[in-house]
PASEBA-1860 file (N, C-alpha, C; in nm, 3 decimals):
! residues 115
1> XXXXXXXX> 17.331/11.709/8.615/17.205/11.742/8.570/17.109/11.615/8.520 ~ 17.005/11.605/8.547/16.935/11.494/8.536/16.866/11.500/8.398 ~ 16.837/11.379/8.331/16.787/11.380/8.202/16.653/11.352/8.211 ~ 16.573/11.308/8.088/16.428/11.287/8.109/16.396/11.153/8.190 ~ 16.276/11.180/8.264/16.262/11.077/8.346/16.179/10.958/8.279 ~ 16.228/10.829/8.321/16.182/10.704/8.268/16.096/10.656/8.373 ~ 15.961/10.616/8.349/15.860/10.539/8.450/15.872/10.403/8.446 ~ 15.860/10.316/8.547/15.854/10.194/8.537/15.741/10.101/8.648
9> XXXXXXXX> 15.724/9.988/8.619/15.659/9.908/8.710/15.699/9.773/8.707 ~ 15.717/9.716/8.826/15.771/9.572/8.839/15.711/9.490/8.944 ~ 15.720/9.373/8.941/15.697/9.286/9.024/15.792/9.206/9.094 ~ 15.823/9.178/9.192/15.920/9.134/9.282/15.863/9.014/9.359 ~ 15.909/8.891/9.335/15.881/8.766/9.398/16.014/8.688/9.480 ~ 15.961/8.627/9.594/16.080/8.569/9.663/16.003/8.449/9.739 ~ 16.111/8.363/9.780/16.099/8.238/9.866/16.185/8.202/9.928 ~ 16.187/8.209/10.077/16.289/8.156/10.173/16.243/8.057/10.255
17> XXXXXXXX> 16.340/7.958/10.275/16.283/7.838/10.370/16.418/7.807/10.466 ~ 16.361/7.803/10.577/16.462/7.734/10.713/16.398/7.653/10.779 ~ 16.424/7.531/10.780/16.368/7.404/10.859/16.223/7.437/10.842 ~ 16.132/7.435/10.940/15.990/7.435/10.921/15.917/7.580/10.905 ~ 16.022/7.676/10.877/15.977/7.814/10.844/16.000/7.847/10.683 ~ 15.882/7.897/10.621/15.873/7.925/10.487/15.834/8.058/10.467 ~ 15.874/8.132/10.371/15.825/8.283/10.359/15.811/8.285/10.222 ~ 15.700/8.361/10.175/15.678/8.409/10.042/15.651/8.543/10.041
25> XXXXXXXX> 15.724/8.627/9.965/15.688/8.753/9.919/15.664/8.784/9.785 ~ 15.577/8.878/9.779/15.530/8.937/9.643/15.511/9.085/9.681 ~ 15.560/9.179/9.571/15.581/9.309/9.599/15.553/9.374/9.449 ~ 15.490/9.482/9.443/15.469/9.572/9.334/15.551/9.687/9.342 ~ 15.617/9.731/9.243/15.712/9.871/9.246/15.661/9.947/9.119 ~ 15.624/10.079/9.157/15.608/10.188/9.045/15.701/10.298/9.088 ~ 15.782/10.306/8.991/15.888/10.396/8.990/15.929/10.500/8.897 ~ 16.025/10.580/8.927/16.083/10.678/8.838/16.238/10.668/8.810
33> XXXXXXXX> 16.283/10.647/8.718/16.440/10.673/8.681/16.502/10.767/8.611 ~ 16.574/10.853/8.675/16.614/10.975/8.618/16.762/10.946/8.594 ~ 16.803/10.956/8.443/16.929/10.941/8.403/17.019/11.079/8.416 ~ 17.141/11.063/8.462/17.234/11.168/8.488/17.285/11.210/8.313 ~ 17.280/11.328/8.288/17.327/11.354/8.129/17.464/11.314/8.117 ~ 17.458/11.280/8.009/17.591/11.194/7.940/17.660/11.105/8.035 ~ 17.562/11.018/8.099/17.623/10.925/8.212/17.530/10.775/8.180 ~ 17.592/10.670/8.214/17.520/10.555/8.211/17.478/10.515/8.340
41> XXXXXXXX> 17.462/10.621/8.453/17.404/10.615/8.579/17.271/10.662/8.594 ~ 17.180/10.593/8.635/17.025/10.624/8.647/17.012/10.620/8.814 ~ 16.929/10.756/8.858/16.900/10.739/9.007/16.741/10.676/8.998 ~ 16.714/10.617/9.107/16.579/10.546/9.086/16.516/10.557/9.229 ~ 16.377/10.603/9.205/16.290/10.621/9.329/16.157/10.549/9.298 ~ 16.133/10.465/9.399/15.996/10.381/9.368/15.901/10.382/9.486 ~ 15.778/10.366/9.480/15.669/10.334/9.597/15.666/10.171/9.566 ~ 15.650/10.098/9.684/15.645/9.945/9.674/15.516/9.914/9.776
49> XXXXXXXX> 15.452/9.787/9.756/15.349/9.723/9.835/15.346/9.591/9.813 ~ 15.303/9.523/9.928/15.296/9.372/9.880/15.244/9.295/9.983 ~ 15.253/9.165/9.979/15.236/9.070/10.083/15.325/8.993/10.126 ~ 15.345/8.960/10.245/15.431/8.847/10.270/15.344/8.737/10.353 ~ 15.360/8.625/10.307/15.297/8.505/10.374/15.408/8.430/10.439 ~ 15.381/8.382/10.580/15.479/8.289/10.646/15.417/8.189/10.696 ~ 15.465/8.076/10.691/15.428/7.934/10.740/15.538/7.874/10.828 ~ 15.495/7.843/10.946/15.579/7.801/11.057/15.490/7.662/11.089
57> XXXXXXXX> 15.548/7.551/11.061/15.475/7.456/11.084/15.350/7.424/11.010 ~ 15.214/7.437/11.071/15.104/7.405/11.006/15.009/7.558/11.029 ~ 15.098/7.671/11.079/15.040/7.798/11.094/15.076/7.895/10.973 ~ 14.990/7.970/10.948/14.996/8.074/10.828/14.973/8.207/10.870 ~ 15.066/8.311/10.828/15.038/8.428/10.869/15.071/8.520/10.738 ~ 14.967/8.603/10.738/14.987/8.703/10.602/14.992/8.840/10.656 ~ 15.098/8.917/10.618/15.138/9.042/10.645/15.148/9.134/10.531 ~ 15.121/9.270/10.542/15.116/9.340/10.416/15.228/9.472/10.451
65> XXXXXXXX> 15.296/9.500/10.339/15.400/9.608/10.359/15.379/9.730/10.245 ~ 15.423/9.855/10.295/15.433/9.971/10.210/15.562/10.024/10.219 ~ 15.624/10.066/10.110/15.734/10.122/10.125/15.814/10.209/10.032 ~ 15.946/10.231/10.051/16.035/10.318/9.945/16.126/10.247/9.927 ~ 16.183/10.269/9.765/16.299/10.219/9.724/16.389/10.334/9.655 ~ 16.509/10.332/9.698/16.592/10.422/9.662/16.727/10.363/9.609 ~ 16.786/10.399/9.470/16.880/10.316/9.418/16.956/10.383/9.280 ~ 17.048/10.319/9.239/17.127/10.359/9.136/17.112/10.232/9.041
73> XXXXXXXX> 17.124/10.264/8.905/17.130/10.162/8.794/17.260/10.232/8.705 ~ 17.350/10.131/8.669/17.453/10.166/8.592/17.452/10.063/8.483 ~ 17.430/10.137/8.388/17.378/10.058/8.236/17.510/10.010/8.185 ~ 17.517/9.883/8.135/17.613/9.811/8.086/17.586/9.832/7.924 ~ 17.442/9.808/7.883/17.417/9.811/7.734/17.291/9.860/7.753 ~ 17.227/9.892/7.632/17.081/9.953/7.637/16.973/9.869/7.677 ~ 17.023/9.724/7.722/16.927/9.617/7.772/16.958/9.558/7.901 ~ 17.071/9.586/7.958/17.101/9.560/8.093/17.182/9.646/8.175
81> XXXXXXXX> 17.163/9.639/8.313/17.219/9.724/8.405/17.249/9.658/8.549 ~ 17.359/9.703/8.601/17.375/9.652/8.738/17.316/9.758/8.840 ~ 17.265/9.691/8.958/17.183/9.796/9.034/17.213/9.774/9.173 ~ 17.214/9.900/9.250/17.196/9.882/9.392/17.077/9.931/9.452 ~ 17.020/9.892/9.542/16.901/9.961/9.593/16.882/9.955/9.755 ~ 16.830/10.052/9.805/16.801/10.046/9.964/16.629/10.045/9.944 ~ 16.594/9.942/10.052/16.451/9.913/10.044/16.435/9.939/10.185 ~ 16.314/10.029/10.221/16.240/10.076/10.323/16.120/10.005/10.360
89> XXXXXXXX> 16.072/9.923/10.420/15.942/9.854/10.414/15.882/9.848/10.548 ~ 15.759/9.928/10.569/15.681/9.907/10.705/15.592/9.801/10.684 ~ 15.602/9.701/10.773/15.506/9.596/10.758/15.391/9.597/10.865 ~ 15.278/9.561/10.808/15.154/9.563/10.880/15.092/9.434/10.908 ~ 14.994/9.429/11.000/14.921/9.299/11.038/15.012/9.174/11.102 ~ 15.092/9.232/11.170/15.179/9.128/11.251/15.110/9.110/11.385 ~ 15.121/8.994/11.436/15.039/8.958/11.558/15.078/9.061/11.692 ~ 15.199/9.078/11.685/15.278/9.128/11.799/15.283/9.297/11.775
97> XXXXXXXX> 15.341/9.347/11.663/15.340/9.470/11.629/15.388/9.510/11.513 ~ 15.389/9.644/11.464/15.415/9.699/11.333/15.564/9.699/11.347 ~ 15.636/9.655/11.230/15.783/9.664/11.229/15.835/9.736/11.088 ~ 15.953/9.769/11.101/16.020/9.814/10.980/16.098/9.732/10.923 ~ 16.114/9.698/10.787/16.234/9.606/10.727/16.307/9.673/10.623 ~ 16.439/9.668/10.661/16.541/9.734/10.564/16.628/9.654/10.507 ~ 16.670/9.660/10.392/16.761/9.589/10.337/16.844/9.656/10.224 ~ 16.955/9.603/10.170/17.021/9.658/10.082/17.058/9.536/9.956
105> XXXXXXXX> 17.003/9.577/9.830/17.009/9.478/9.728/17.110/9.512/9.632 ~ 17.172/9.428/9.568/17.258/9.443/9.465/17.236/9.345/9.359 ~ 17.222/9.381/9.219/17.183/9.258/9.117/17.189/9.320/8.963 ~ 17.137/9.230/8.899/17.141/9.265/8.749/16.983/9.274/8.691 ~ 16.968/9.377/8.614/16.855/9.415/8.539/16.848/9.392/8.417 ~ 16.759/9.326/8.351/16.738/9.317/8.212/16.598/9.399/8.182 ~ 16.621/9.494/8.050/16.525/9.563/8.021/16.474/9.506/7.884 ~ 16.321/9.483/7.882/16.296/9.417/7.754/16.226/9.518/7.659
113> XXX> 16.212/9.625/7.701/16.141/9.761/7.595/16.220/9.864/7.619 ~ 16.364/9.868/7.615/16.421/9.997/7.612/16.482/10.012/7.463 ~ 16.452/10.117/7.397/16.491/10.148/7.276/16.626/10.257/7.265
END
């Protein structure tokens, strides 16, 4: 059984670099967390959207993405959690074709306003 939902909003930023190729990612997330009753496990669903800027030599390319996030959070304390997430992003404005980007992410969350 699931408990009361928690709503969230977040910003995810990233930079990657390989020789002359640099990528900047900025993504907004709007989600719902549903805790399982009497458990430290929370199910997460979010809608995401953002920009991806890529620089190859002196050329810049801007791409836009929309997607979904599905995952679980395992609460360690009332302010920290370990998470595992599956991201599915549809990327637009590519010069050759639209494509789908998928990834699995594992990490640590810190909650600033959790009472």
